[in-house]
PDB file with SEQRES, HELIX, SHEET and CRYST1 records, atoms N, CA, C and O in Angstrom:
SEQRES   1 A   88  MET HIS ALA PRO ALA THR THR SER ALA LEU ARG GLN THR          
SEQRES   2 A   88  ARG VAL LYS TYR ILE ALA ASP LEU GLY ALA LEU ALA LYS          
SEQRES   3 A   88  THR ASN PRO ILE SER ALA MET THR PHE SER ILE THR MET          
SEQRES   4 A   88  PHE SER TYR ALA GLY ILE PRO PRO LEU ALA GLY PHE CYS          
SEQRES   5 A   88  SER LYS PHE TYR LEU PHE PHE ALA ALA LEU GLY CYS GLY          
SEQRES   6 A   88  ALA TYR PHE LEU ALA PRO VAL GLY VAL VAL THR SER VAL          
SEQRES   7 A   88  ILE GLY ARG TRP ALA ALA ASN ARG LEU LEU                      
HELIX    1 AA1 ALA A    3  GLN A   12  1                                  10    
HELIX    2 AA2 ILE A   18  ALA A   23  5                                   6    
HELIX    3 AA3 LEU A   24  THR A   27  1                                   4    
HELIX    4 AA4 PRO A   29  ALA A   43  1                                  15    
HELIX    5 AA5 ALA A   49  GLY A   63  1                                  15    
HELIX    6 AA6 LEU A   69  LEU A   87  1                                  19    
CRYST1    1.000    1.000    1.000  90.00  90.00  90.00 P 1           1          
ATOM      1  N   MET A   1      28.791  57.011 127.790  1.00  0.00           N  
ATOM      2  CA  MET A   1      28.633  56.590 129.163  1.00  0.00           C  
ATOM      3  C   MET A   1      29.878  57.034 129.930  1.00  0.00           C  
ATOM      4  O   MET A   1      30.994  56.696 129.537  1.00  0.00           O  
ATOM      5  N   HIS A   2      29.708  57.765 130.988  1.00  0.00           N  
ATOM      6  CA  HIS A   2      30.868  58.223 131.743  1.00  0.00           C  
ATOM      7  C   HIS A   2      31.046  57.378 133.000  1.00  0.00           C  
ATOM      8  O   HIS A   2      30.295  56.433 133.241  1.00  0.00           O  
ATOM      9  N   ALA A   3      32.041  57.730 133.789  1.00  0.00           N  
ATOM     10  CA  ALA A   3      32.483  56.886 134.900  1.00  0.00           C  
ATOM     11  C   ALA A   3      31.389  56.515 135.897  1.00  0.00           C  
ATOM     12  O   ALA A   3      31.259  55.328 136.199  1.00  0.00           O  
ATOM     13  N   PRO A   4      30.585  57.450 136.435  1.00  0.00           N  
ATOM     14  CA  PRO A   4      29.567  57.026 137.397  1.00  0.00           C  
ATOM     15  C   PRO A   4      28.556  56.051 136.798  1.00  0.00           C  
ATOM     16  O   PRO A   4      28.123  55.112 137.467  1.00  0.00           O  
ATOM     17  N   ALA A   5      28.181  56.273 135.546  1.00  0.00           N  
ATOM     18  CA  ALA A   5      27.250  55.354 134.906  1.00  0.00           C  
ATOM     19  C   ALA A   5      27.882  53.994 134.688  1.00  0.00           C  
ATOM     20  O   ALA A   5      27.223  52.966 134.845  1.00  0.00           O  
ATOM     21  N   THR A   6      29.153  53.985 134.329  1.00  0.00           N  
ATOM     22  CA  THR A   6      29.858  52.722 134.106  1.00  0.00           C  
ATOM     23  C   THR A   6      29.996  51.947 135.408  1.00  0.00           C  
ATOM     24  O   THR A   6      29.760  50.740 135.441  1.00  0.00           O  
ATOM     25  N   THR A   7      30.376  52.631 136.477  1.00  0.00           N  
ATOM     26  CA  THR A   7      30.548  51.928 137.744  1.00  0.00           C  
ATOM     27  C   THR A   7      29.224  51.431 138.305  1.00  0.00           C  
ATOM     28  O   THR A   7      29.174  50.355 138.902  1.00  0.00           O  
ATOM     29  N   SER A   8      28.156  52.192 138.126  1.00  0.00           N  
ATOM     30  CA  SER A   8      26.860  51.698 138.621  1.00  0.00           C  
ATOM     31  C   SER A   8      26.377  50.521 137.781  1.00  0.00           C  
ATOM     32  O   SER A   8      25.736  49.609 138.303  1.00  0.00           O  
ATOM     33  N   ALA A   9      26.680  50.533 136.485  1.00  0.00           N  
ATOM     34  CA  ALA A   9      26.322  49.382 135.643  1.00  0.00           C  
ATOM     35  C   ALA A   9      27.145  48.156 136.033  1.00  0.00           C  
ATOM     36  O   ALA A   9      26.642  47.034 135.995  1.00  0.00           O  
ATOM     37  N   LEU A  10      28.398  48.365 136.405  1.00  0.00           N  
ATOM     38  CA  LEU A  10      29.234  47.242 136.839  1.00  0.00           C  
ATOM     39  C   LEU A  10      28.761  46.673 138.174  1.00  0.00           C  
ATOM     40  O   LEU A  10      28.897  45.475 138.423  1.00  0.00           O  
ATOM     41  N   ARG A  11      28.211  47.521 139.023  1.00  0.00           N  
ATOM     42  CA  ARG A  11      27.676  47.016 140.296  1.00  0.00           C  
ATOM     43  C   ARG A  11      26.501  46.077 140.068  1.00  0.00           C  
ATOM     44  O   ARG A  11      26.315  45.119 140.819  1.00  0.00           O  
ATOM     45  N   GLN A  12      25.713  46.344 139.043  1.00  0.00           N  
ATOM     46  CA  GLN A  12      24.576  45.483 138.738  1.00  0.00           C  
ATOM     47  C   GLN A  12      25.021  44.134 138.189  1.00  0.00           C  
ATOM     48  O   GLN A  12      24.266  43.164 138.253  1.00  0.00           O  
ATOM     49  N   THR A  13      26.233  44.059 137.652  1.00  0.00           N  
ATOM     50  CA  THR A  13      26.736  42.792 137.127  1.00  0.00           C  
ATOM     51  C   THR A  13      27.562  42.039 138.169  1.00  0.00           C  
ATOM     52  O   THR A  13      28.263  41.084 137.835  1.00  0.00           O  
ATOM     53  N   ARG A  14      27.484  42.457 139.398  1.00  0.00           N  
ATOM     54  CA  ARG A  14      28.145  41.804 140.535  1.00  0.00           C  
ATOM     55  C   ARG A  14      29.671  41.859 140.469  1.00  0.00           C  
ATOM     56  O   ARG A  14      30.347  40.946 140.942  1.00  0.00           O  
ATOM     57  N   VAL A  15      30.205  42.912 139.891  1.00  0.00           N  
ATOM     58  CA  VAL A  15      31.643  43.139 139.914  1.00  0.00           C  
ATOM     59  C   VAL A  15      31.954  43.884 141.191  1.00  0.00           C  
ATOM     60  O   VAL A  15      31.523  45.023 141.375  1.00  0.00           O  
ATOM     61  N   LYS A  16      32.699  43.247 142.073  1.00  0.00           N  
ATOM     62  CA  LYS A  16      33.003  43.837 143.367  1.00  0.00           C  
ATOM     63  C   LYS A  16      34.478  44.187 143.490  1.00  0.00           C  
ATOM     64  O   LYS A  16      34.827  45.195 144.105  1.00  0.00           O  
ATOM     65  N   TYR A  17      35.341  43.370 142.914  1.00  0.00           N  
ATOM     66  CA  TYR A  17      36.785  43.556 143.019  1.00  0.00           C  
ATOM     67  C   TYR A  17      37.396  43.686 141.630  1.00  0.00           C  
ATOM     68  O   TYR A  17      36.780  43.305 140.635  1.00  0.00           O  
ATOM     69  N   ILE A  18      38.597  44.219 141.568  1.00  0.00           N  
ATOM     70  CA  ILE A  18      39.279  44.366 140.281  1.00  0.00           C  
ATOM     71  C   ILE A  18      39.482  43.014 139.621  1.00  0.00           C  
ATOM     72  O   ILE A  18      39.419  42.915 138.396  1.00  0.00           O  
ATOM     73  N   ALA A  19      39.719  41.990 140.388  1.00  0.00           N  
ATOM     74  CA  ALA A  19      39.916  40.649 139.822  1.00  0.00           C  
ATOM     75  C   ALA A  19      38.652  40.134 139.121  1.00  0.00           C  
ATOM     76  O   ALA A  19      38.740  39.283 138.236  1.00  0.00           O  
ATOM     77  N   ASP A  20      37.493  40.640 139.509  1.00  0.00           N  
ATOM     78  CA  ASP A  20      36.242  40.219 138.875  1.00  0.00           C  
ATOM     79  C   ASP A  20      36.095  40.745 137.450  1.00  0.00           C  
ATOM     80  O   ASP A  20      35.260  40.248 136.694  1.00  0.00           O  
ATOM     81  N   LEU A  21      36.893  41.740 137.074  1.00  0.00           N  
ATOM     82  CA  LEU A  21      36.787  42.304 135.733  1.00  0.00           C  
ATOM     83  C   LEU A  21      37.271  41.328 134.665  1.00  0.00           C  
ATOM     84  O   LEU A  21      36.905  41.477 133.499  1.00  0.00           O  
ATOM     85  N   GLY A  22      38.075  40.346 135.023  1.00  0.00           N  
ATOM     86  CA  GLY A  22      38.571  39.364 134.068  1.00  0.00           C  
ATOM     87  C   GLY A  22      37.462  38.551 133.439  1.00  0.00           C  
ATOM     88  O   GLY A  22      37.543  38.206 132.260  1.00  0.00           O  
ATOM     89  N   ALA A  23      36.441  38.241 134.189  1.00  0.00           N  
ATOM     90  CA  ALA A  23      35.330  37.437 133.679  1.00  0.00           C  
ATOM     91  C   ALA A  23      34.221  38.289 133.072  1.00  0.00           C  
ATOM     92  O   ALA A  23      33.247  37.753 132.543  1.00  0.00           O  
ATOM     93  N   LEU A  24      34.360  39.602 133.144  1.00  0.00           N  
ATOM     94  CA  LEU A  24      33.301  40.479 132.658  1.00  0.00           C  
ATOM     95  C   LEU A  24      33.095  40.349 131.150  1.00  0.00           C  
ATOM     96  O   LEU A  24      31.966  40.464 130.672  1.00  0.00           O  
ATOM     97  N   ALA A  25      34.159  40.114 130.401  1.00  0.00           N  
ATOM     98  CA  ALA A  25      34.037  39.986 128.945  1.00  0.00           C  
ATOM     99  C   ALA A  25      33.195  38.773 128.565  1.00  0.00           C  
ATOM    100  O   ALA A  25      32.534  38.778 127.527  1.00  0.00           O  
ATOM    101  N   LYS A  26      33.213  37.745 129.389  1.00  0.00           N  
ATOM    102  CA  LYS A  26      32.404  36.552 129.105  1.00  0.00           C  
ATOM    103  C   LYS A  26      30.964  36.723 129.567  1.00  0.00           C  
ATOM    104  O   LYS A  26      30.038  36.266 128.897  1.00  0.00           O  
ATOM    105  N   THR A  27      30.771  37.377 130.705  1.00  0.00           N  
ATOM    106  CA  THR A  27      29.430  37.494 131.262  1.00  0.00           C  
ATOM    107  C   THR A  27      28.641  38.656 130.674  1.00  0.00           C  
ATOM    108  O   THR A  27      27.435  38.539 130.458  1.00  0.00           O  
ATOM    109  N   ASN A  28      29.312  39.781 130.412  1.00  0.00           N  
ATOM    110  CA  ASN A  28      28.630  40.960 129.882  1.00  0.00           C  
ATOM    111  C   ASN A  28      29.586  41.725 128.962  1.00  0.00           C  
ATOM    112  O   ASN A  28      30.236  42.673 129.403  1.00  0.00           O  
ATOM    113  N   PRO A  29      29.678  41.329 127.701  1.00  0.00           N  
ATOM    114  CA  PRO A  29      30.665  41.935 126.805  1.00  0.00           C  
ATOM    115  C   PRO A  29      30.430  43.421 126.518  1.00  0.00           C  
ATOM    116  O   PRO A  29      31.390  44.153 126.276  1.00  0.00           O  
ATOM    117  N   ILE A  30      29.187  43.877 126.540  1.00  0.00           N  
ATOM    118  CA  ILE A  30      28.912  45.303 126.292  1.00  0.00           C  
ATOM    119  C   ILE A  30      29.481  46.154 127.420  1.00  0.00           C  
ATOM    120  O   ILE A  30      30.111  47.181 127.168  1.00  0.00           O  
ATOM    121  N   SER A  31      29.264  45.735 128.653  1.00  0.00           N  
ATOM    122  CA  SER A  31      29.819  46.468 129.797  1.00  0.00           C  
ATOM    123  C   SER A  31      31.342  46.426 129.790  1.00  0.00           C  
ATOM    124  O   SER A  31      31.993  47.415 130.126  1.00  0.00           O  
ATOM    125  N   ALA A  32      31.906  45.296 129.413  1.00  0.00           N  
ATOM    126  CA  ALA A  32      33.362  45.177 129.357  1.00  0.00           C  
ATOM    127  C   ALA A  32      33.945  46.132 128.319  1.00  0.00           C  
ATOM    128  O   ALA A  32      34.964  46.775 128.572  1.00  0.00           O  
ATOM    129  N   MET A  33      33.314  46.230 127.164  1.00  0.00           N  
ATOM    130  CA  MET A  33      33.792  47.127 126.117  1.00  0.00           C  
ATOM    131  C   MET A  33      33.649  48.590 126.534  1.00  0.00           C  
ATOM    132  O   MET A  33      34.549  49.396 126.301  1.00  0.00           O  
ATOM    133  N   THR A  34      32.523  48.928 127.149  1.00  0.00           N  
ATOM    134  CA  THR A  34      32.303  50.296 127.609  1.00  0.00           C  
ATOM    135  C   THR A  34      33.320  50.677 128.680  1.00  0.00           C  
ATOM    136  O   THR A  34      33.872  51.777 128.652  1.00  0.00           O  
ATOM    137  N   PHE A  35      33.564  49.784 129.611  1.00  0.00           N  
ATOM    138  CA  PHE A  35      34.537  50.045 130.660  1.00  0.00           C  
ATOM    139  C   PHE A  35      35.939  50.190 130.075  1.00  0.00           C  
ATOM    140  O   PHE A  35      36.702  51.053 130.508  1.00  0.00           O  
ATOM    141  N   SER A  36      36.283  49.365 129.108  1.00  0.00           N  
ATOM    142  CA  SER A  36      37.607  49.448 128.478  1.00  0.00           C  
ATOM    143  C   SER A  36      37.797  50.767 127.750  1.00  0.00           C  
ATOM    144  O   SER A  36      38.849  51.397 127.867  1.00  0.00           O  
ATOM    145  N   ILE A  37      36.796  51.186 127.004  1.00  0.00           N  
ATOM    146  CA  ILE A  37      36.893  52.457 126.277  1.00  0.00           C  
ATOM    147  C   ILE A  37      37.012  53.621 127.252  1.00  0.00           C  
ATOM    148  O   ILE A  37      37.780  54.553 127.016  1.00  0.00           O  
ATOM    149  N   THR A  38      36.259  53.573 128.344  1.00  0.00           N  
ATOM    150  CA  THR A  38      36.341  54.623 129.359  1.00  0.00           C  
ATOM    151  C   THR A  38      37.735  54.691 129.966  1.00  0.00           C  
ATOM    152  O   THR A  38      38.286  55.780 130.128  1.00  0.00           O  
ATOM    153  N   MET A  39      38.311  53.543 130.303  1.00  0.00           N  
ATOM    154  CA  MET A  39      39.642  53.538 130.912  1.00  0.00           C  
ATOM    155  C   MET A  39      40.721  53.970 129.915  1.00  0.00           C  
ATOM    156  O   MET A  39      41.673  54.651 130.297  1.00  0.00           O  
ATOM    157  N   PHE A  40      40.583  53.582 128.640  1.00  0.00           N  
ATOM    158  CA  PHE A  40      41.538  54.030 127.634  1.00  0.00           C  
ATOM    159  C   PHE A  40      41.433  55.538 127.420  1.00  0.00           C  
ATOM    160  O   PHE A  40      42.438  56.199 127.159  1.00  0.00           O  
ATOM    161  N   SER A  41      40.236  56.079 127.528  1.00  0.00           N  
ATOM    162  CA  SER A  41      40.061  57.518 127.406  1.00  0.00           C  
ATOM    163  C   SER A  41      40.716  58.242 128.579  1.00  0.00           C  
ATOM    164  O   SER A  41      41.367  59.269 128.390  1.00  0.00           O  
ATOM    165  N   TYR A  42      40.546  57.709 129.787  1.00  0.00           N  
ATOM    166  CA  TYR A  42      41.212  58.302 130.954  1.00  0.00           C  
ATOM    167  C   TYR A  42      42.722  58.277 130.805  1.00  0.00           C  
ATOM    168  O   TYR A  42      43.408  59.198 131.249  1.00  0.00           O  
ATOM    169  N   ALA A  43      43.242  57.232 130.185  1.00  0.00           N  
ATOM    170  CA  ALA A  43      44.691  57.111 130.007  1.00  0.00           C  
ATOM    171  C   ALA A  43      45.212  58.062 128.938  1.00  0.00           C  
ATOM    172  O   ALA A  43      46.411  58.337 128.893  1.00  0.00           O  
ATOM    173  N   GLY A  44      44.339  58.564 128.082  1.00  0.00           N  
ATOM    174  CA  GLY A  44      44.770  59.491 127.047  1.00  0.00           C  
ATOM    175  C   GLY A  44      45.218  58.801 125.777  1.00  0.00           C  
ATOM    176  O   GLY A  44      46.101  59.295 125.075  1.00  0.00           O  
ATOM    177  N   ILE A  45      44.616  57.664 125.476  1.00  0.00           N  
ATOM    178  CA  ILE A  45      44.966  56.922 124.273  1.00  0.00           C  
ATOM    179  C   ILE A  45      44.283  57.577 123.069  1.00  0.00           C  
ATOM    180  O   ILE A  45      43.072  57.794 123.097  1.00  0.00           O  
ATOM    181  N   PRO A  46      45.045  57.899 122.005  1.00  0.00           N  
ATOM    182  CA  PRO A  46      44.397  58.493 120.829  1.00  0.00           C  
ATOM    183  C   PRO A  46      43.516  57.478 120.137  1.00  0.00           C  
ATOM    184  O   PRO A  46      43.842  56.292 120.186  1.00  0.00           O  
ATOM    185  N   PRO A  47      42.459  57.843 119.516  1.00  0.00           N  
ATOM    186  CA  PRO A  47      41.813  59.130 119.248  1.00  0.00           C  
ATOM    187  C   PRO A  47      40.663  59.421 120.203  1.00  0.00           C  
ATOM    188  O   PRO A  47      39.723  60.118 119.821  1.00  0.00           O  
ATOM    189  N   LEU A  48      40.704  58.924 121.402  1.00  0.00           N  
ATOM    190  CA  LEU A  48      39.598  59.097 122.343  1.00  0.00           C  
ATOM    191  C   LEU A  48      39.598  60.496 122.958  1.00  0.00           C  
ATOM    192  O   LEU A  48      40.554  61.255 122.803  1.00  0.00           O  
ATOM    193  N   ALA A  49      38.524  60.820 123.649  1.00  0.00           N  
ATOM    194  CA  ALA A  49      38.323  62.172 124.178  1.00  0.00           C  
ATOM    195  C   ALA A  49      39.380  62.564 125.204  1.00  0.00           C  
ATOM    196  O   ALA A  49      39.756  63.734 125.280  1.00  0.00           O  
ATOM    197  N   GLY A  50      39.860  61.619 125.984  1.00  0.00           N  
ATOM    198  CA  GLY A  50      40.885  61.933 126.981  1.00  0.00           C  
ATOM    199  C   GLY A  50      42.171  62.424 126.337  1.00  0.00           C  
ATOM    200  O   GLY A  50      42.821  63.332 126.857  1.00  0.00           O  
ATOM    201  N   PHE A  51      42.542  61.831 125.212  1.00  0.00           N  
ATOM    202  CA  PHE A  51      43.735  62.273 124.485  1.00  0.00           C  
ATOM    203  C   PHE A  51      43.526  63.671 123.925  1.00  0.00           C  
ATOM    204  O   PHE A  51      44.402  64.528 124.042  1.00  0.00           O  
ATOM    205  N   CYS A  52      42.370  63.902 123.319  1.00  0.00           N  
ATOM    206  CA  CYS A  52      42.094  65.217 122.726  1.00  0.00           C  
ATOM    207  C   CYS A  52      42.124  66.315 123.782  1.00  0.00           C  
ATOM    208  O   CYS A  52      42.679  67.388 123.548  1.00  0.00           O  
ATOM    209  N   SER A  53      41.537  66.054 124.927  1.00  0.00           N  
ATOM    210  CA  SER A  53      41.515  67.080 125.973  1.00  0.00           C  
ATOM    211  C   SER A  53      42.911  67.362 126.504  1.00  0.00           C  
ATOM    212  O   SER A  53      43.262  68.521 126.725  1.00  0.00           O  
ATOM    213  N   LYS A  54      43.714  66.320 126.714  1.00  0.00           N  
ATOM    214  CA  LYS A  54      45.092  66.538 127.175  1.00  0.00           C  
ATOM    215  C   LYS A  54      45.916  67.253 126.119  1.00  0.00           C  
ATOM    216  O   LYS A  54      46.706  68.140 126.441  1.00  0.00           O  
ATOM    217  N   PHE A  55      45.738  66.878 124.869  1.00  0.00           N  
ATOM    218  CA  PHE A  55      46.461  67.500 123.769  1.00  0.00           C  
ATOM    219  C   PHE A  55      46.181  69.001 123.721  1.00  0.00           C  
ATOM    220  O   PHE A  55      47.114  69.802 123.670  1.00  0.00           O  
ATOM    221  N   TYR A  56      44.906  69.386 123.737  1.00  0.00           N  
ATOM    222  CA  TYR A  56      44.549  70.800 123.676  1.00  0.00           C  
ATOM    223  C   TYR A  56      44.959  71.542 124.942  1.00  0.00           C  
ATOM    224  O   TYR A  56      45.333  72.713 124.874  1.00  0.00           O  
ATOM    225  N   LEU A  57      44.897  70.898 126.065  1.00  0.00           N  
ATOM    226  CA  LEU A  57      45.302  71.537 127.318  1.00  0.00           C  
ATOM    227  C   LEU A  57      46.795  71.837 127.331  1.00  0.00           C  
ATOM    228  O   LEU A  57      47.206  72.926 127.731  1.00  0.00           O  
ATOM    229  N   PHE A  58      47.605  70.885 126.898  1.00  0.00           N  
ATOM    230  CA  PHE A  58      49.054  71.095 126.895  1.00  0.00           C  
ATOM    231  C   PHE A  58      49.453  72.155 125.871  1.00  0.00           C  
ATOM    232  O   PHE A  58      50.332  72.972 126.146  1.00  0.00           O  
ATOM    233  N   PHE A  59      48.827  72.156 124.702  1.00  0.00           N  
ATOM    234  CA  PHE A  59      49.154  73.177 123.715  1.00  0.00           C  
ATOM    235  C   PHE A  59      48.627  74.546 124.114  1.00  0.00           C  
ATOM    236  O   PHE A  59      49.230  75.555 123.749  1.00  0.00           O  
ATOM    237  N   ALA A  60      47.544  74.616 124.838  1.00  0.00           N  
ATOM    238  CA  ALA A  60      47.066  75.901 125.361  1.00  0.00           C  
ATOM    239  C   ALA A  60      48.042  76.441 126.401  1.00  0.00           C  
ATOM    240  O   ALA A  60      48.289  77.646 126.458  1.00  0.00           O  
ATOM    241  N   ALA A  61      48.594  75.555 127.218  1.00  0.00           N  
ATOM    242  CA  ALA A  61      49.591  75.983 128.209  1.00  0.00           C  
ATOM    243  C   ALA A  61      50.834  76.530 127.511  1.00  0.00           C  
ATOM    244  O   ALA A  61      51.401  77.535 127.939  1.00  0.00           O  
ATOM    245  N   LEU A  62      51.247  75.873 126.447  1.00  0.00           N  
ATOM    246  CA  LEU A  62      52.397  76.377 125.690  1.00  0.00           C  
ATOM    247  C   LEU A  62      52.069  77.685 124.990  1.00  0.00           C  
ATOM    248  O   LEU A  62      52.915  78.574 124.892  1.00  0.00           O  
ATOM    249  N   GLY A  63      50.838  77.802 124.502  1.00  0.00           N  
ATOM    250  CA  GLY A  63      50.436  79.010 123.785  1.00  0.00           C  
ATOM    251  C   GLY A  63      50.382  80.253 124.656  1.00  0.00           C  
ATOM    252  O   GLY A  63      50.615  81.359 124.170  1.00  0.00           O  
ATOM    253  N   CYS A  64      50.079  80.086 125.930  1.00  0.00           N  
ATOM    254  CA  CYS A  64      50.003  81.263 126.807  1.00  0.00           C  
ATOM    255  C   CYS A  64      51.298  81.486 127.576  1.00  0.00           C  
ATOM    256  O   CYS A  64      51.349  82.337 128.465  1.00  0.00           O  
ATOM    257  N   GLY A  65      52.334  80.741 127.250  1.00  0.00           N  
ATOM    258  CA  GLY A  65      53.641  80.982 127.846  1.00  0.00           C  
ATOM    259  C   GLY A  65      53.929  80.201 129.114  1.00  0.00           C  
ATOM    260  O   GLY A  65      54.933  80.469 129.773  1.00  0.00           O  
ATOM    261  N   ALA A  66      53.103  79.262 129.475  1.00  0.00           N  
ATOM    262  CA  ALA A  66      53.342  78.451 130.668  1.00  0.00           C  
ATOM    263  C   ALA A  66      54.214  77.249 130.290  1.00  0.00           C  
ATOM    264  O   ALA A  66      53.758  76.106 130.293  1.00  0.00           O  
ATOM    265  N   TYR A  67      55.469  77.534 129.968  1.00  0.00           N  
ATOM    266  CA  TYR A  67      56.370  76.498 129.458  1.00  0.00           C  
ATOM    267  C   TYR A  67      56.720  75.455 130.510  1.00  0.00           C  
ATOM    268  O   TYR A  67      57.107  74.339 130.164  1.00  0.00           O  
ATOM    269  N   PHE A  68      56.595  75.792 131.757  1.00  0.00           N  
ATOM    270  CA  PHE A  68      56.859  74.824 132.823  1.00  0.00           C  
ATOM    271  C   PHE A  68      55.657  73.912 133.055  1.00  0.00           C  
ATOM    272  O   PHE A  68      55.815  72.753 133.439  1.00  0.00           O  
ATOM    273  N   LEU A  69      54.463  74.437 132.823  1.00  0.00           N  
ATOM    274  CA  LEU A  69      53.238  73.697 133.133  1.00  0.00           C  
ATOM    275  C   LEU A  69      52.988  72.524 132.179  1.00  0.00           C  
ATOM    276  O   LEU A  69      52.519  71.473 132.614  1.00  0.00           O  
ATOM    277  N   ALA A  70      53.287  72.684 130.912  1.00  0.00           N  
ATOM    278  CA  ALA A  70      53.029  71.618 129.931  1.00  0.00           C  
ATOM    279  C   ALA A  70      53.858  70.365 130.213  1.00  0.00           C  
ATOM    280  O   ALA A  70      53.291  69.274 130.237  1.00  0.00           O  
ATOM    281  N   PRO A  71      55.181  70.468 130.428  1.00  0.00           N  
ATOM    282  CA  PRO A  71      55.931  69.240 130.756  1.00  0.00           C  
ATOM    283  C   PRO A  71      55.510  68.616 132.087  1.00  0.00           C  
ATOM    284  O   PRO A  71      55.541  67.395 132.236  1.00  0.00           O  
ATOM    285  N   VAL A  72      55.120  69.446 133.051  1.00  0.00           N  
ATOM    286  CA  VAL A  72      54.634  68.906 134.325  1.00  0.00           C  
ATOM    287  C   VAL A  72      53.360  68.101 134.083  1.00  0.00           C  
ATOM    288  O   VAL A  72      53.179  67.036 134.673  1.00  0.00           O  
ATOM    289  N   GLY A  73      52.487  68.596 133.228  1.00  0.00           N  
ATOM    290  CA  GLY A  73      51.265  67.865 132.893  1.00  0.00           C  
ATOM    291  C   GLY A  73      51.551  66.554 132.192  1.00  0.00           C  
ATOM    292  O   GLY A  73      50.899  65.546 132.464  1.00  0.00           O  
ATOM    293  N   VAL A  74      52.524  66.560 131.288  1.00  0.00           N  
ATOM    294  CA  VAL A  74      52.893  65.320 130.599  1.00  0.00           C  
ATOM    295  C   VAL A  74      53.457  64.308 131.583  1.00  0.00           C  
ATOM    296  O   VAL A  74      53.101  63.131 131.536  1.00  0.00           O  
ATOM    297  N   VAL A  75      54.328  64.753 132.465  1.00  0.00           N  
ATOM    298  CA  VAL A  75      54.936  63.853 133.455  1.00  0.00           C  
ATOM    299  C   VAL A  75      53.870  63.284 134.390  1.00  0.00           C  
ATOM    300  O   VAL A  75      53.888  62.089 134.684  1.00  0.00           O  
ATOM    301  N   THR A  76      52.945  64.118 134.860  1.00  0.00           N  
ATOM    302  CA  THR A  76      51.905  63.607 135.755  1.00  0.00           C  
ATOM    303  C   THR A  76      50.958  62.659 135.021  1.00  0.00           C  
ATOM    304  O   THR A  76      50.426  61.730 135.628  1.00  0.00           O  
ATOM    305  N   SER A  77      50.744  62.880 133.737  1.00  0.00           N  
ATOM    306  CA  SER A  77      49.927  61.937 132.954  1.00  0.00           C  
ATOM    307  C   SER A  77      50.615  60.584 132.845  1.00  0.00           C  
ATOM    308  O   SER A  77      49.965  59.545 132.960  1.00  0.00           O  
ATOM    309  N   VAL A  78      51.909  60.592 132.628  1.00  0.00           N  
ATOM    310  CA  VAL A  78      52.664  59.334 132.541  1.00  0.00           C  
ATOM    311  C   VAL A  78      52.665  58.616 133.884  1.00  0.00           C  
ATOM    312  O   VAL A  78      52.497  57.398 133.939  1.00  0.00           O  
ATOM    313  N   ILE A  79      52.855  59.364 134.965  1.00  0.00           N  
ATOM    314  CA  ILE A  79      52.834  58.749 136.302  1.00  0.00           C  
ATOM    315  C   ILE A  79      51.452  58.176 136.593  1.00  0.00           C  
ATOM    316  O   ILE A  79      51.340  57.079 137.141  1.00  0.00           O  
ATOM    317  N   GLY A  80      50.406  58.902 136.234  1.00  0.00           N  
ATOM    318  CA  GLY A  80      49.047  58.403 136.447  1.00  0.00           C  
ATOM    319  C   GLY A  80      48.771  57.141 135.645  1.00  0.00           C  
ATOM    320  O   GLY A  80      48.121  56.221 136.142  1.00  0.00           O  
ATOM    321  N   ARG A  81      49.256  57.088 134.418  1.00  0.00           N  
ATOM    322  CA  ARG A  81      49.073  55.895 133.587  1.00  0.00           C  
ATOM    323  C   ARG A  81      49.843  54.717 134.173  1.00  0.00           C  
ATOM    324  O   ARG A  81      49.352  53.588 134.169  1.00  0.00           O  
ATOM    325  N   TRP A  82      51.046  54.975 134.677  1.00  0.00           N  
ATOM    326  CA  TRP A  82      51.853  53.921 135.300  1.00  0.00           C  
ATOM    327  C   TRP A  82      51.150  53.383 136.557  1.00  0.00           C  
ATOM    328  O   TRP A  82      51.126  52.175 136.789  1.00  0.00           O  
ATOM    329  N   ALA A  83      50.583  54.283 137.358  1.00  0.00           N  
ATOM    330  CA  ALA A  83      49.895  53.857 138.576  1.00  0.00           C  
ATOM    331  C   ALA A  83      48.648  53.048 138.246  1.00  0.00           C  
ATOM    332  O   ALA A  83      48.355  52.060 138.920  1.00  0.00           O  
ATOM    333  N   ALA A  84      47.916  53.453 137.222  1.00  0.00           N  
ATOM    334  CA  ALA A  84      46.731  52.684 136.819  1.00  0.00           C  
ATOM    335  C   ALA A  84      47.126  51.322 136.276  1.00  0.00           C  
ATOM    336  O   ALA A  84      46.412  50.340 136.481  1.00  0.00           O  
ATOM    337  N   ASN A  85      48.237  51.256 135.597  1.00  0.00           N  
ATOM    338  CA  ASN A  85      48.734  49.974 135.085  1.00  0.00           C  
ATOM    339  C   ASN A  85      49.107  49.026 136.224  1.00  0.00           C  
ATOM    340  O   ASN A  85      48.919  47.814 136.120  1.00  0.00           O  
ATOM    341  N   ARG A  86      49.626  49.580 137.293  1.00  0.00           N  
ATOM    342  CA  ARG A  86      49.998  48.758 138.450  1.00  0.00           C  
ATOM    343  C   ARG A  86      48.771  48.171 139.133  1.00  0.00           C  
ATOM    344  O   ARG A  86      48.847  47.095 139.725  1.00  0.00           O  
ATOM    345  N   LEU A  87      47.636  48.871 139.055  1.00  0.00           N  
ATOM    346  CA  LEU A  87      46.413  48.357 139.664  1.00  0.00           C  
ATOM    347  C   LEU A  87      45.913  47.123 138.931  1.00  0.00           C  
ATOM    348  O   LEU A  87      45.481  46.152 139.554  1.00  0.00           O  
ATOM    349  N   LEU A  88      45.972  47.165 137.615  1.00  0.00           N  
ATOM    350  CA  LEU A  88      45.445  46.076 136.820  1.00  0.00           C  
ATOM    351  C   LEU A  88      46.578  45.148 136.479  1.00  0.00           C  
ATOM    352  O   LEU A  88      46.370  44.141 135.803  1.00  0.00           O  
TER     353      LEU A  88                                                      
END                                                                             
């Protein structure tokens, strides 16, 4: 299940605000688990697909000689994870 499917499923469970996600585990545990796995994948947590894609992308950048691009990608991933953490 990817992001649009997850968000449309959350709309059916009357989740309107980020604060409403706290009660989602009690009201709909399957949706809560799916949403959690999706967000962990976006963050790049191993062994999920988001980590694998970032891993291969950064090593491909190093393999073709883009030595500046790989650290920039790592830094932007860390900043993105920090910003997502601030939301929740």
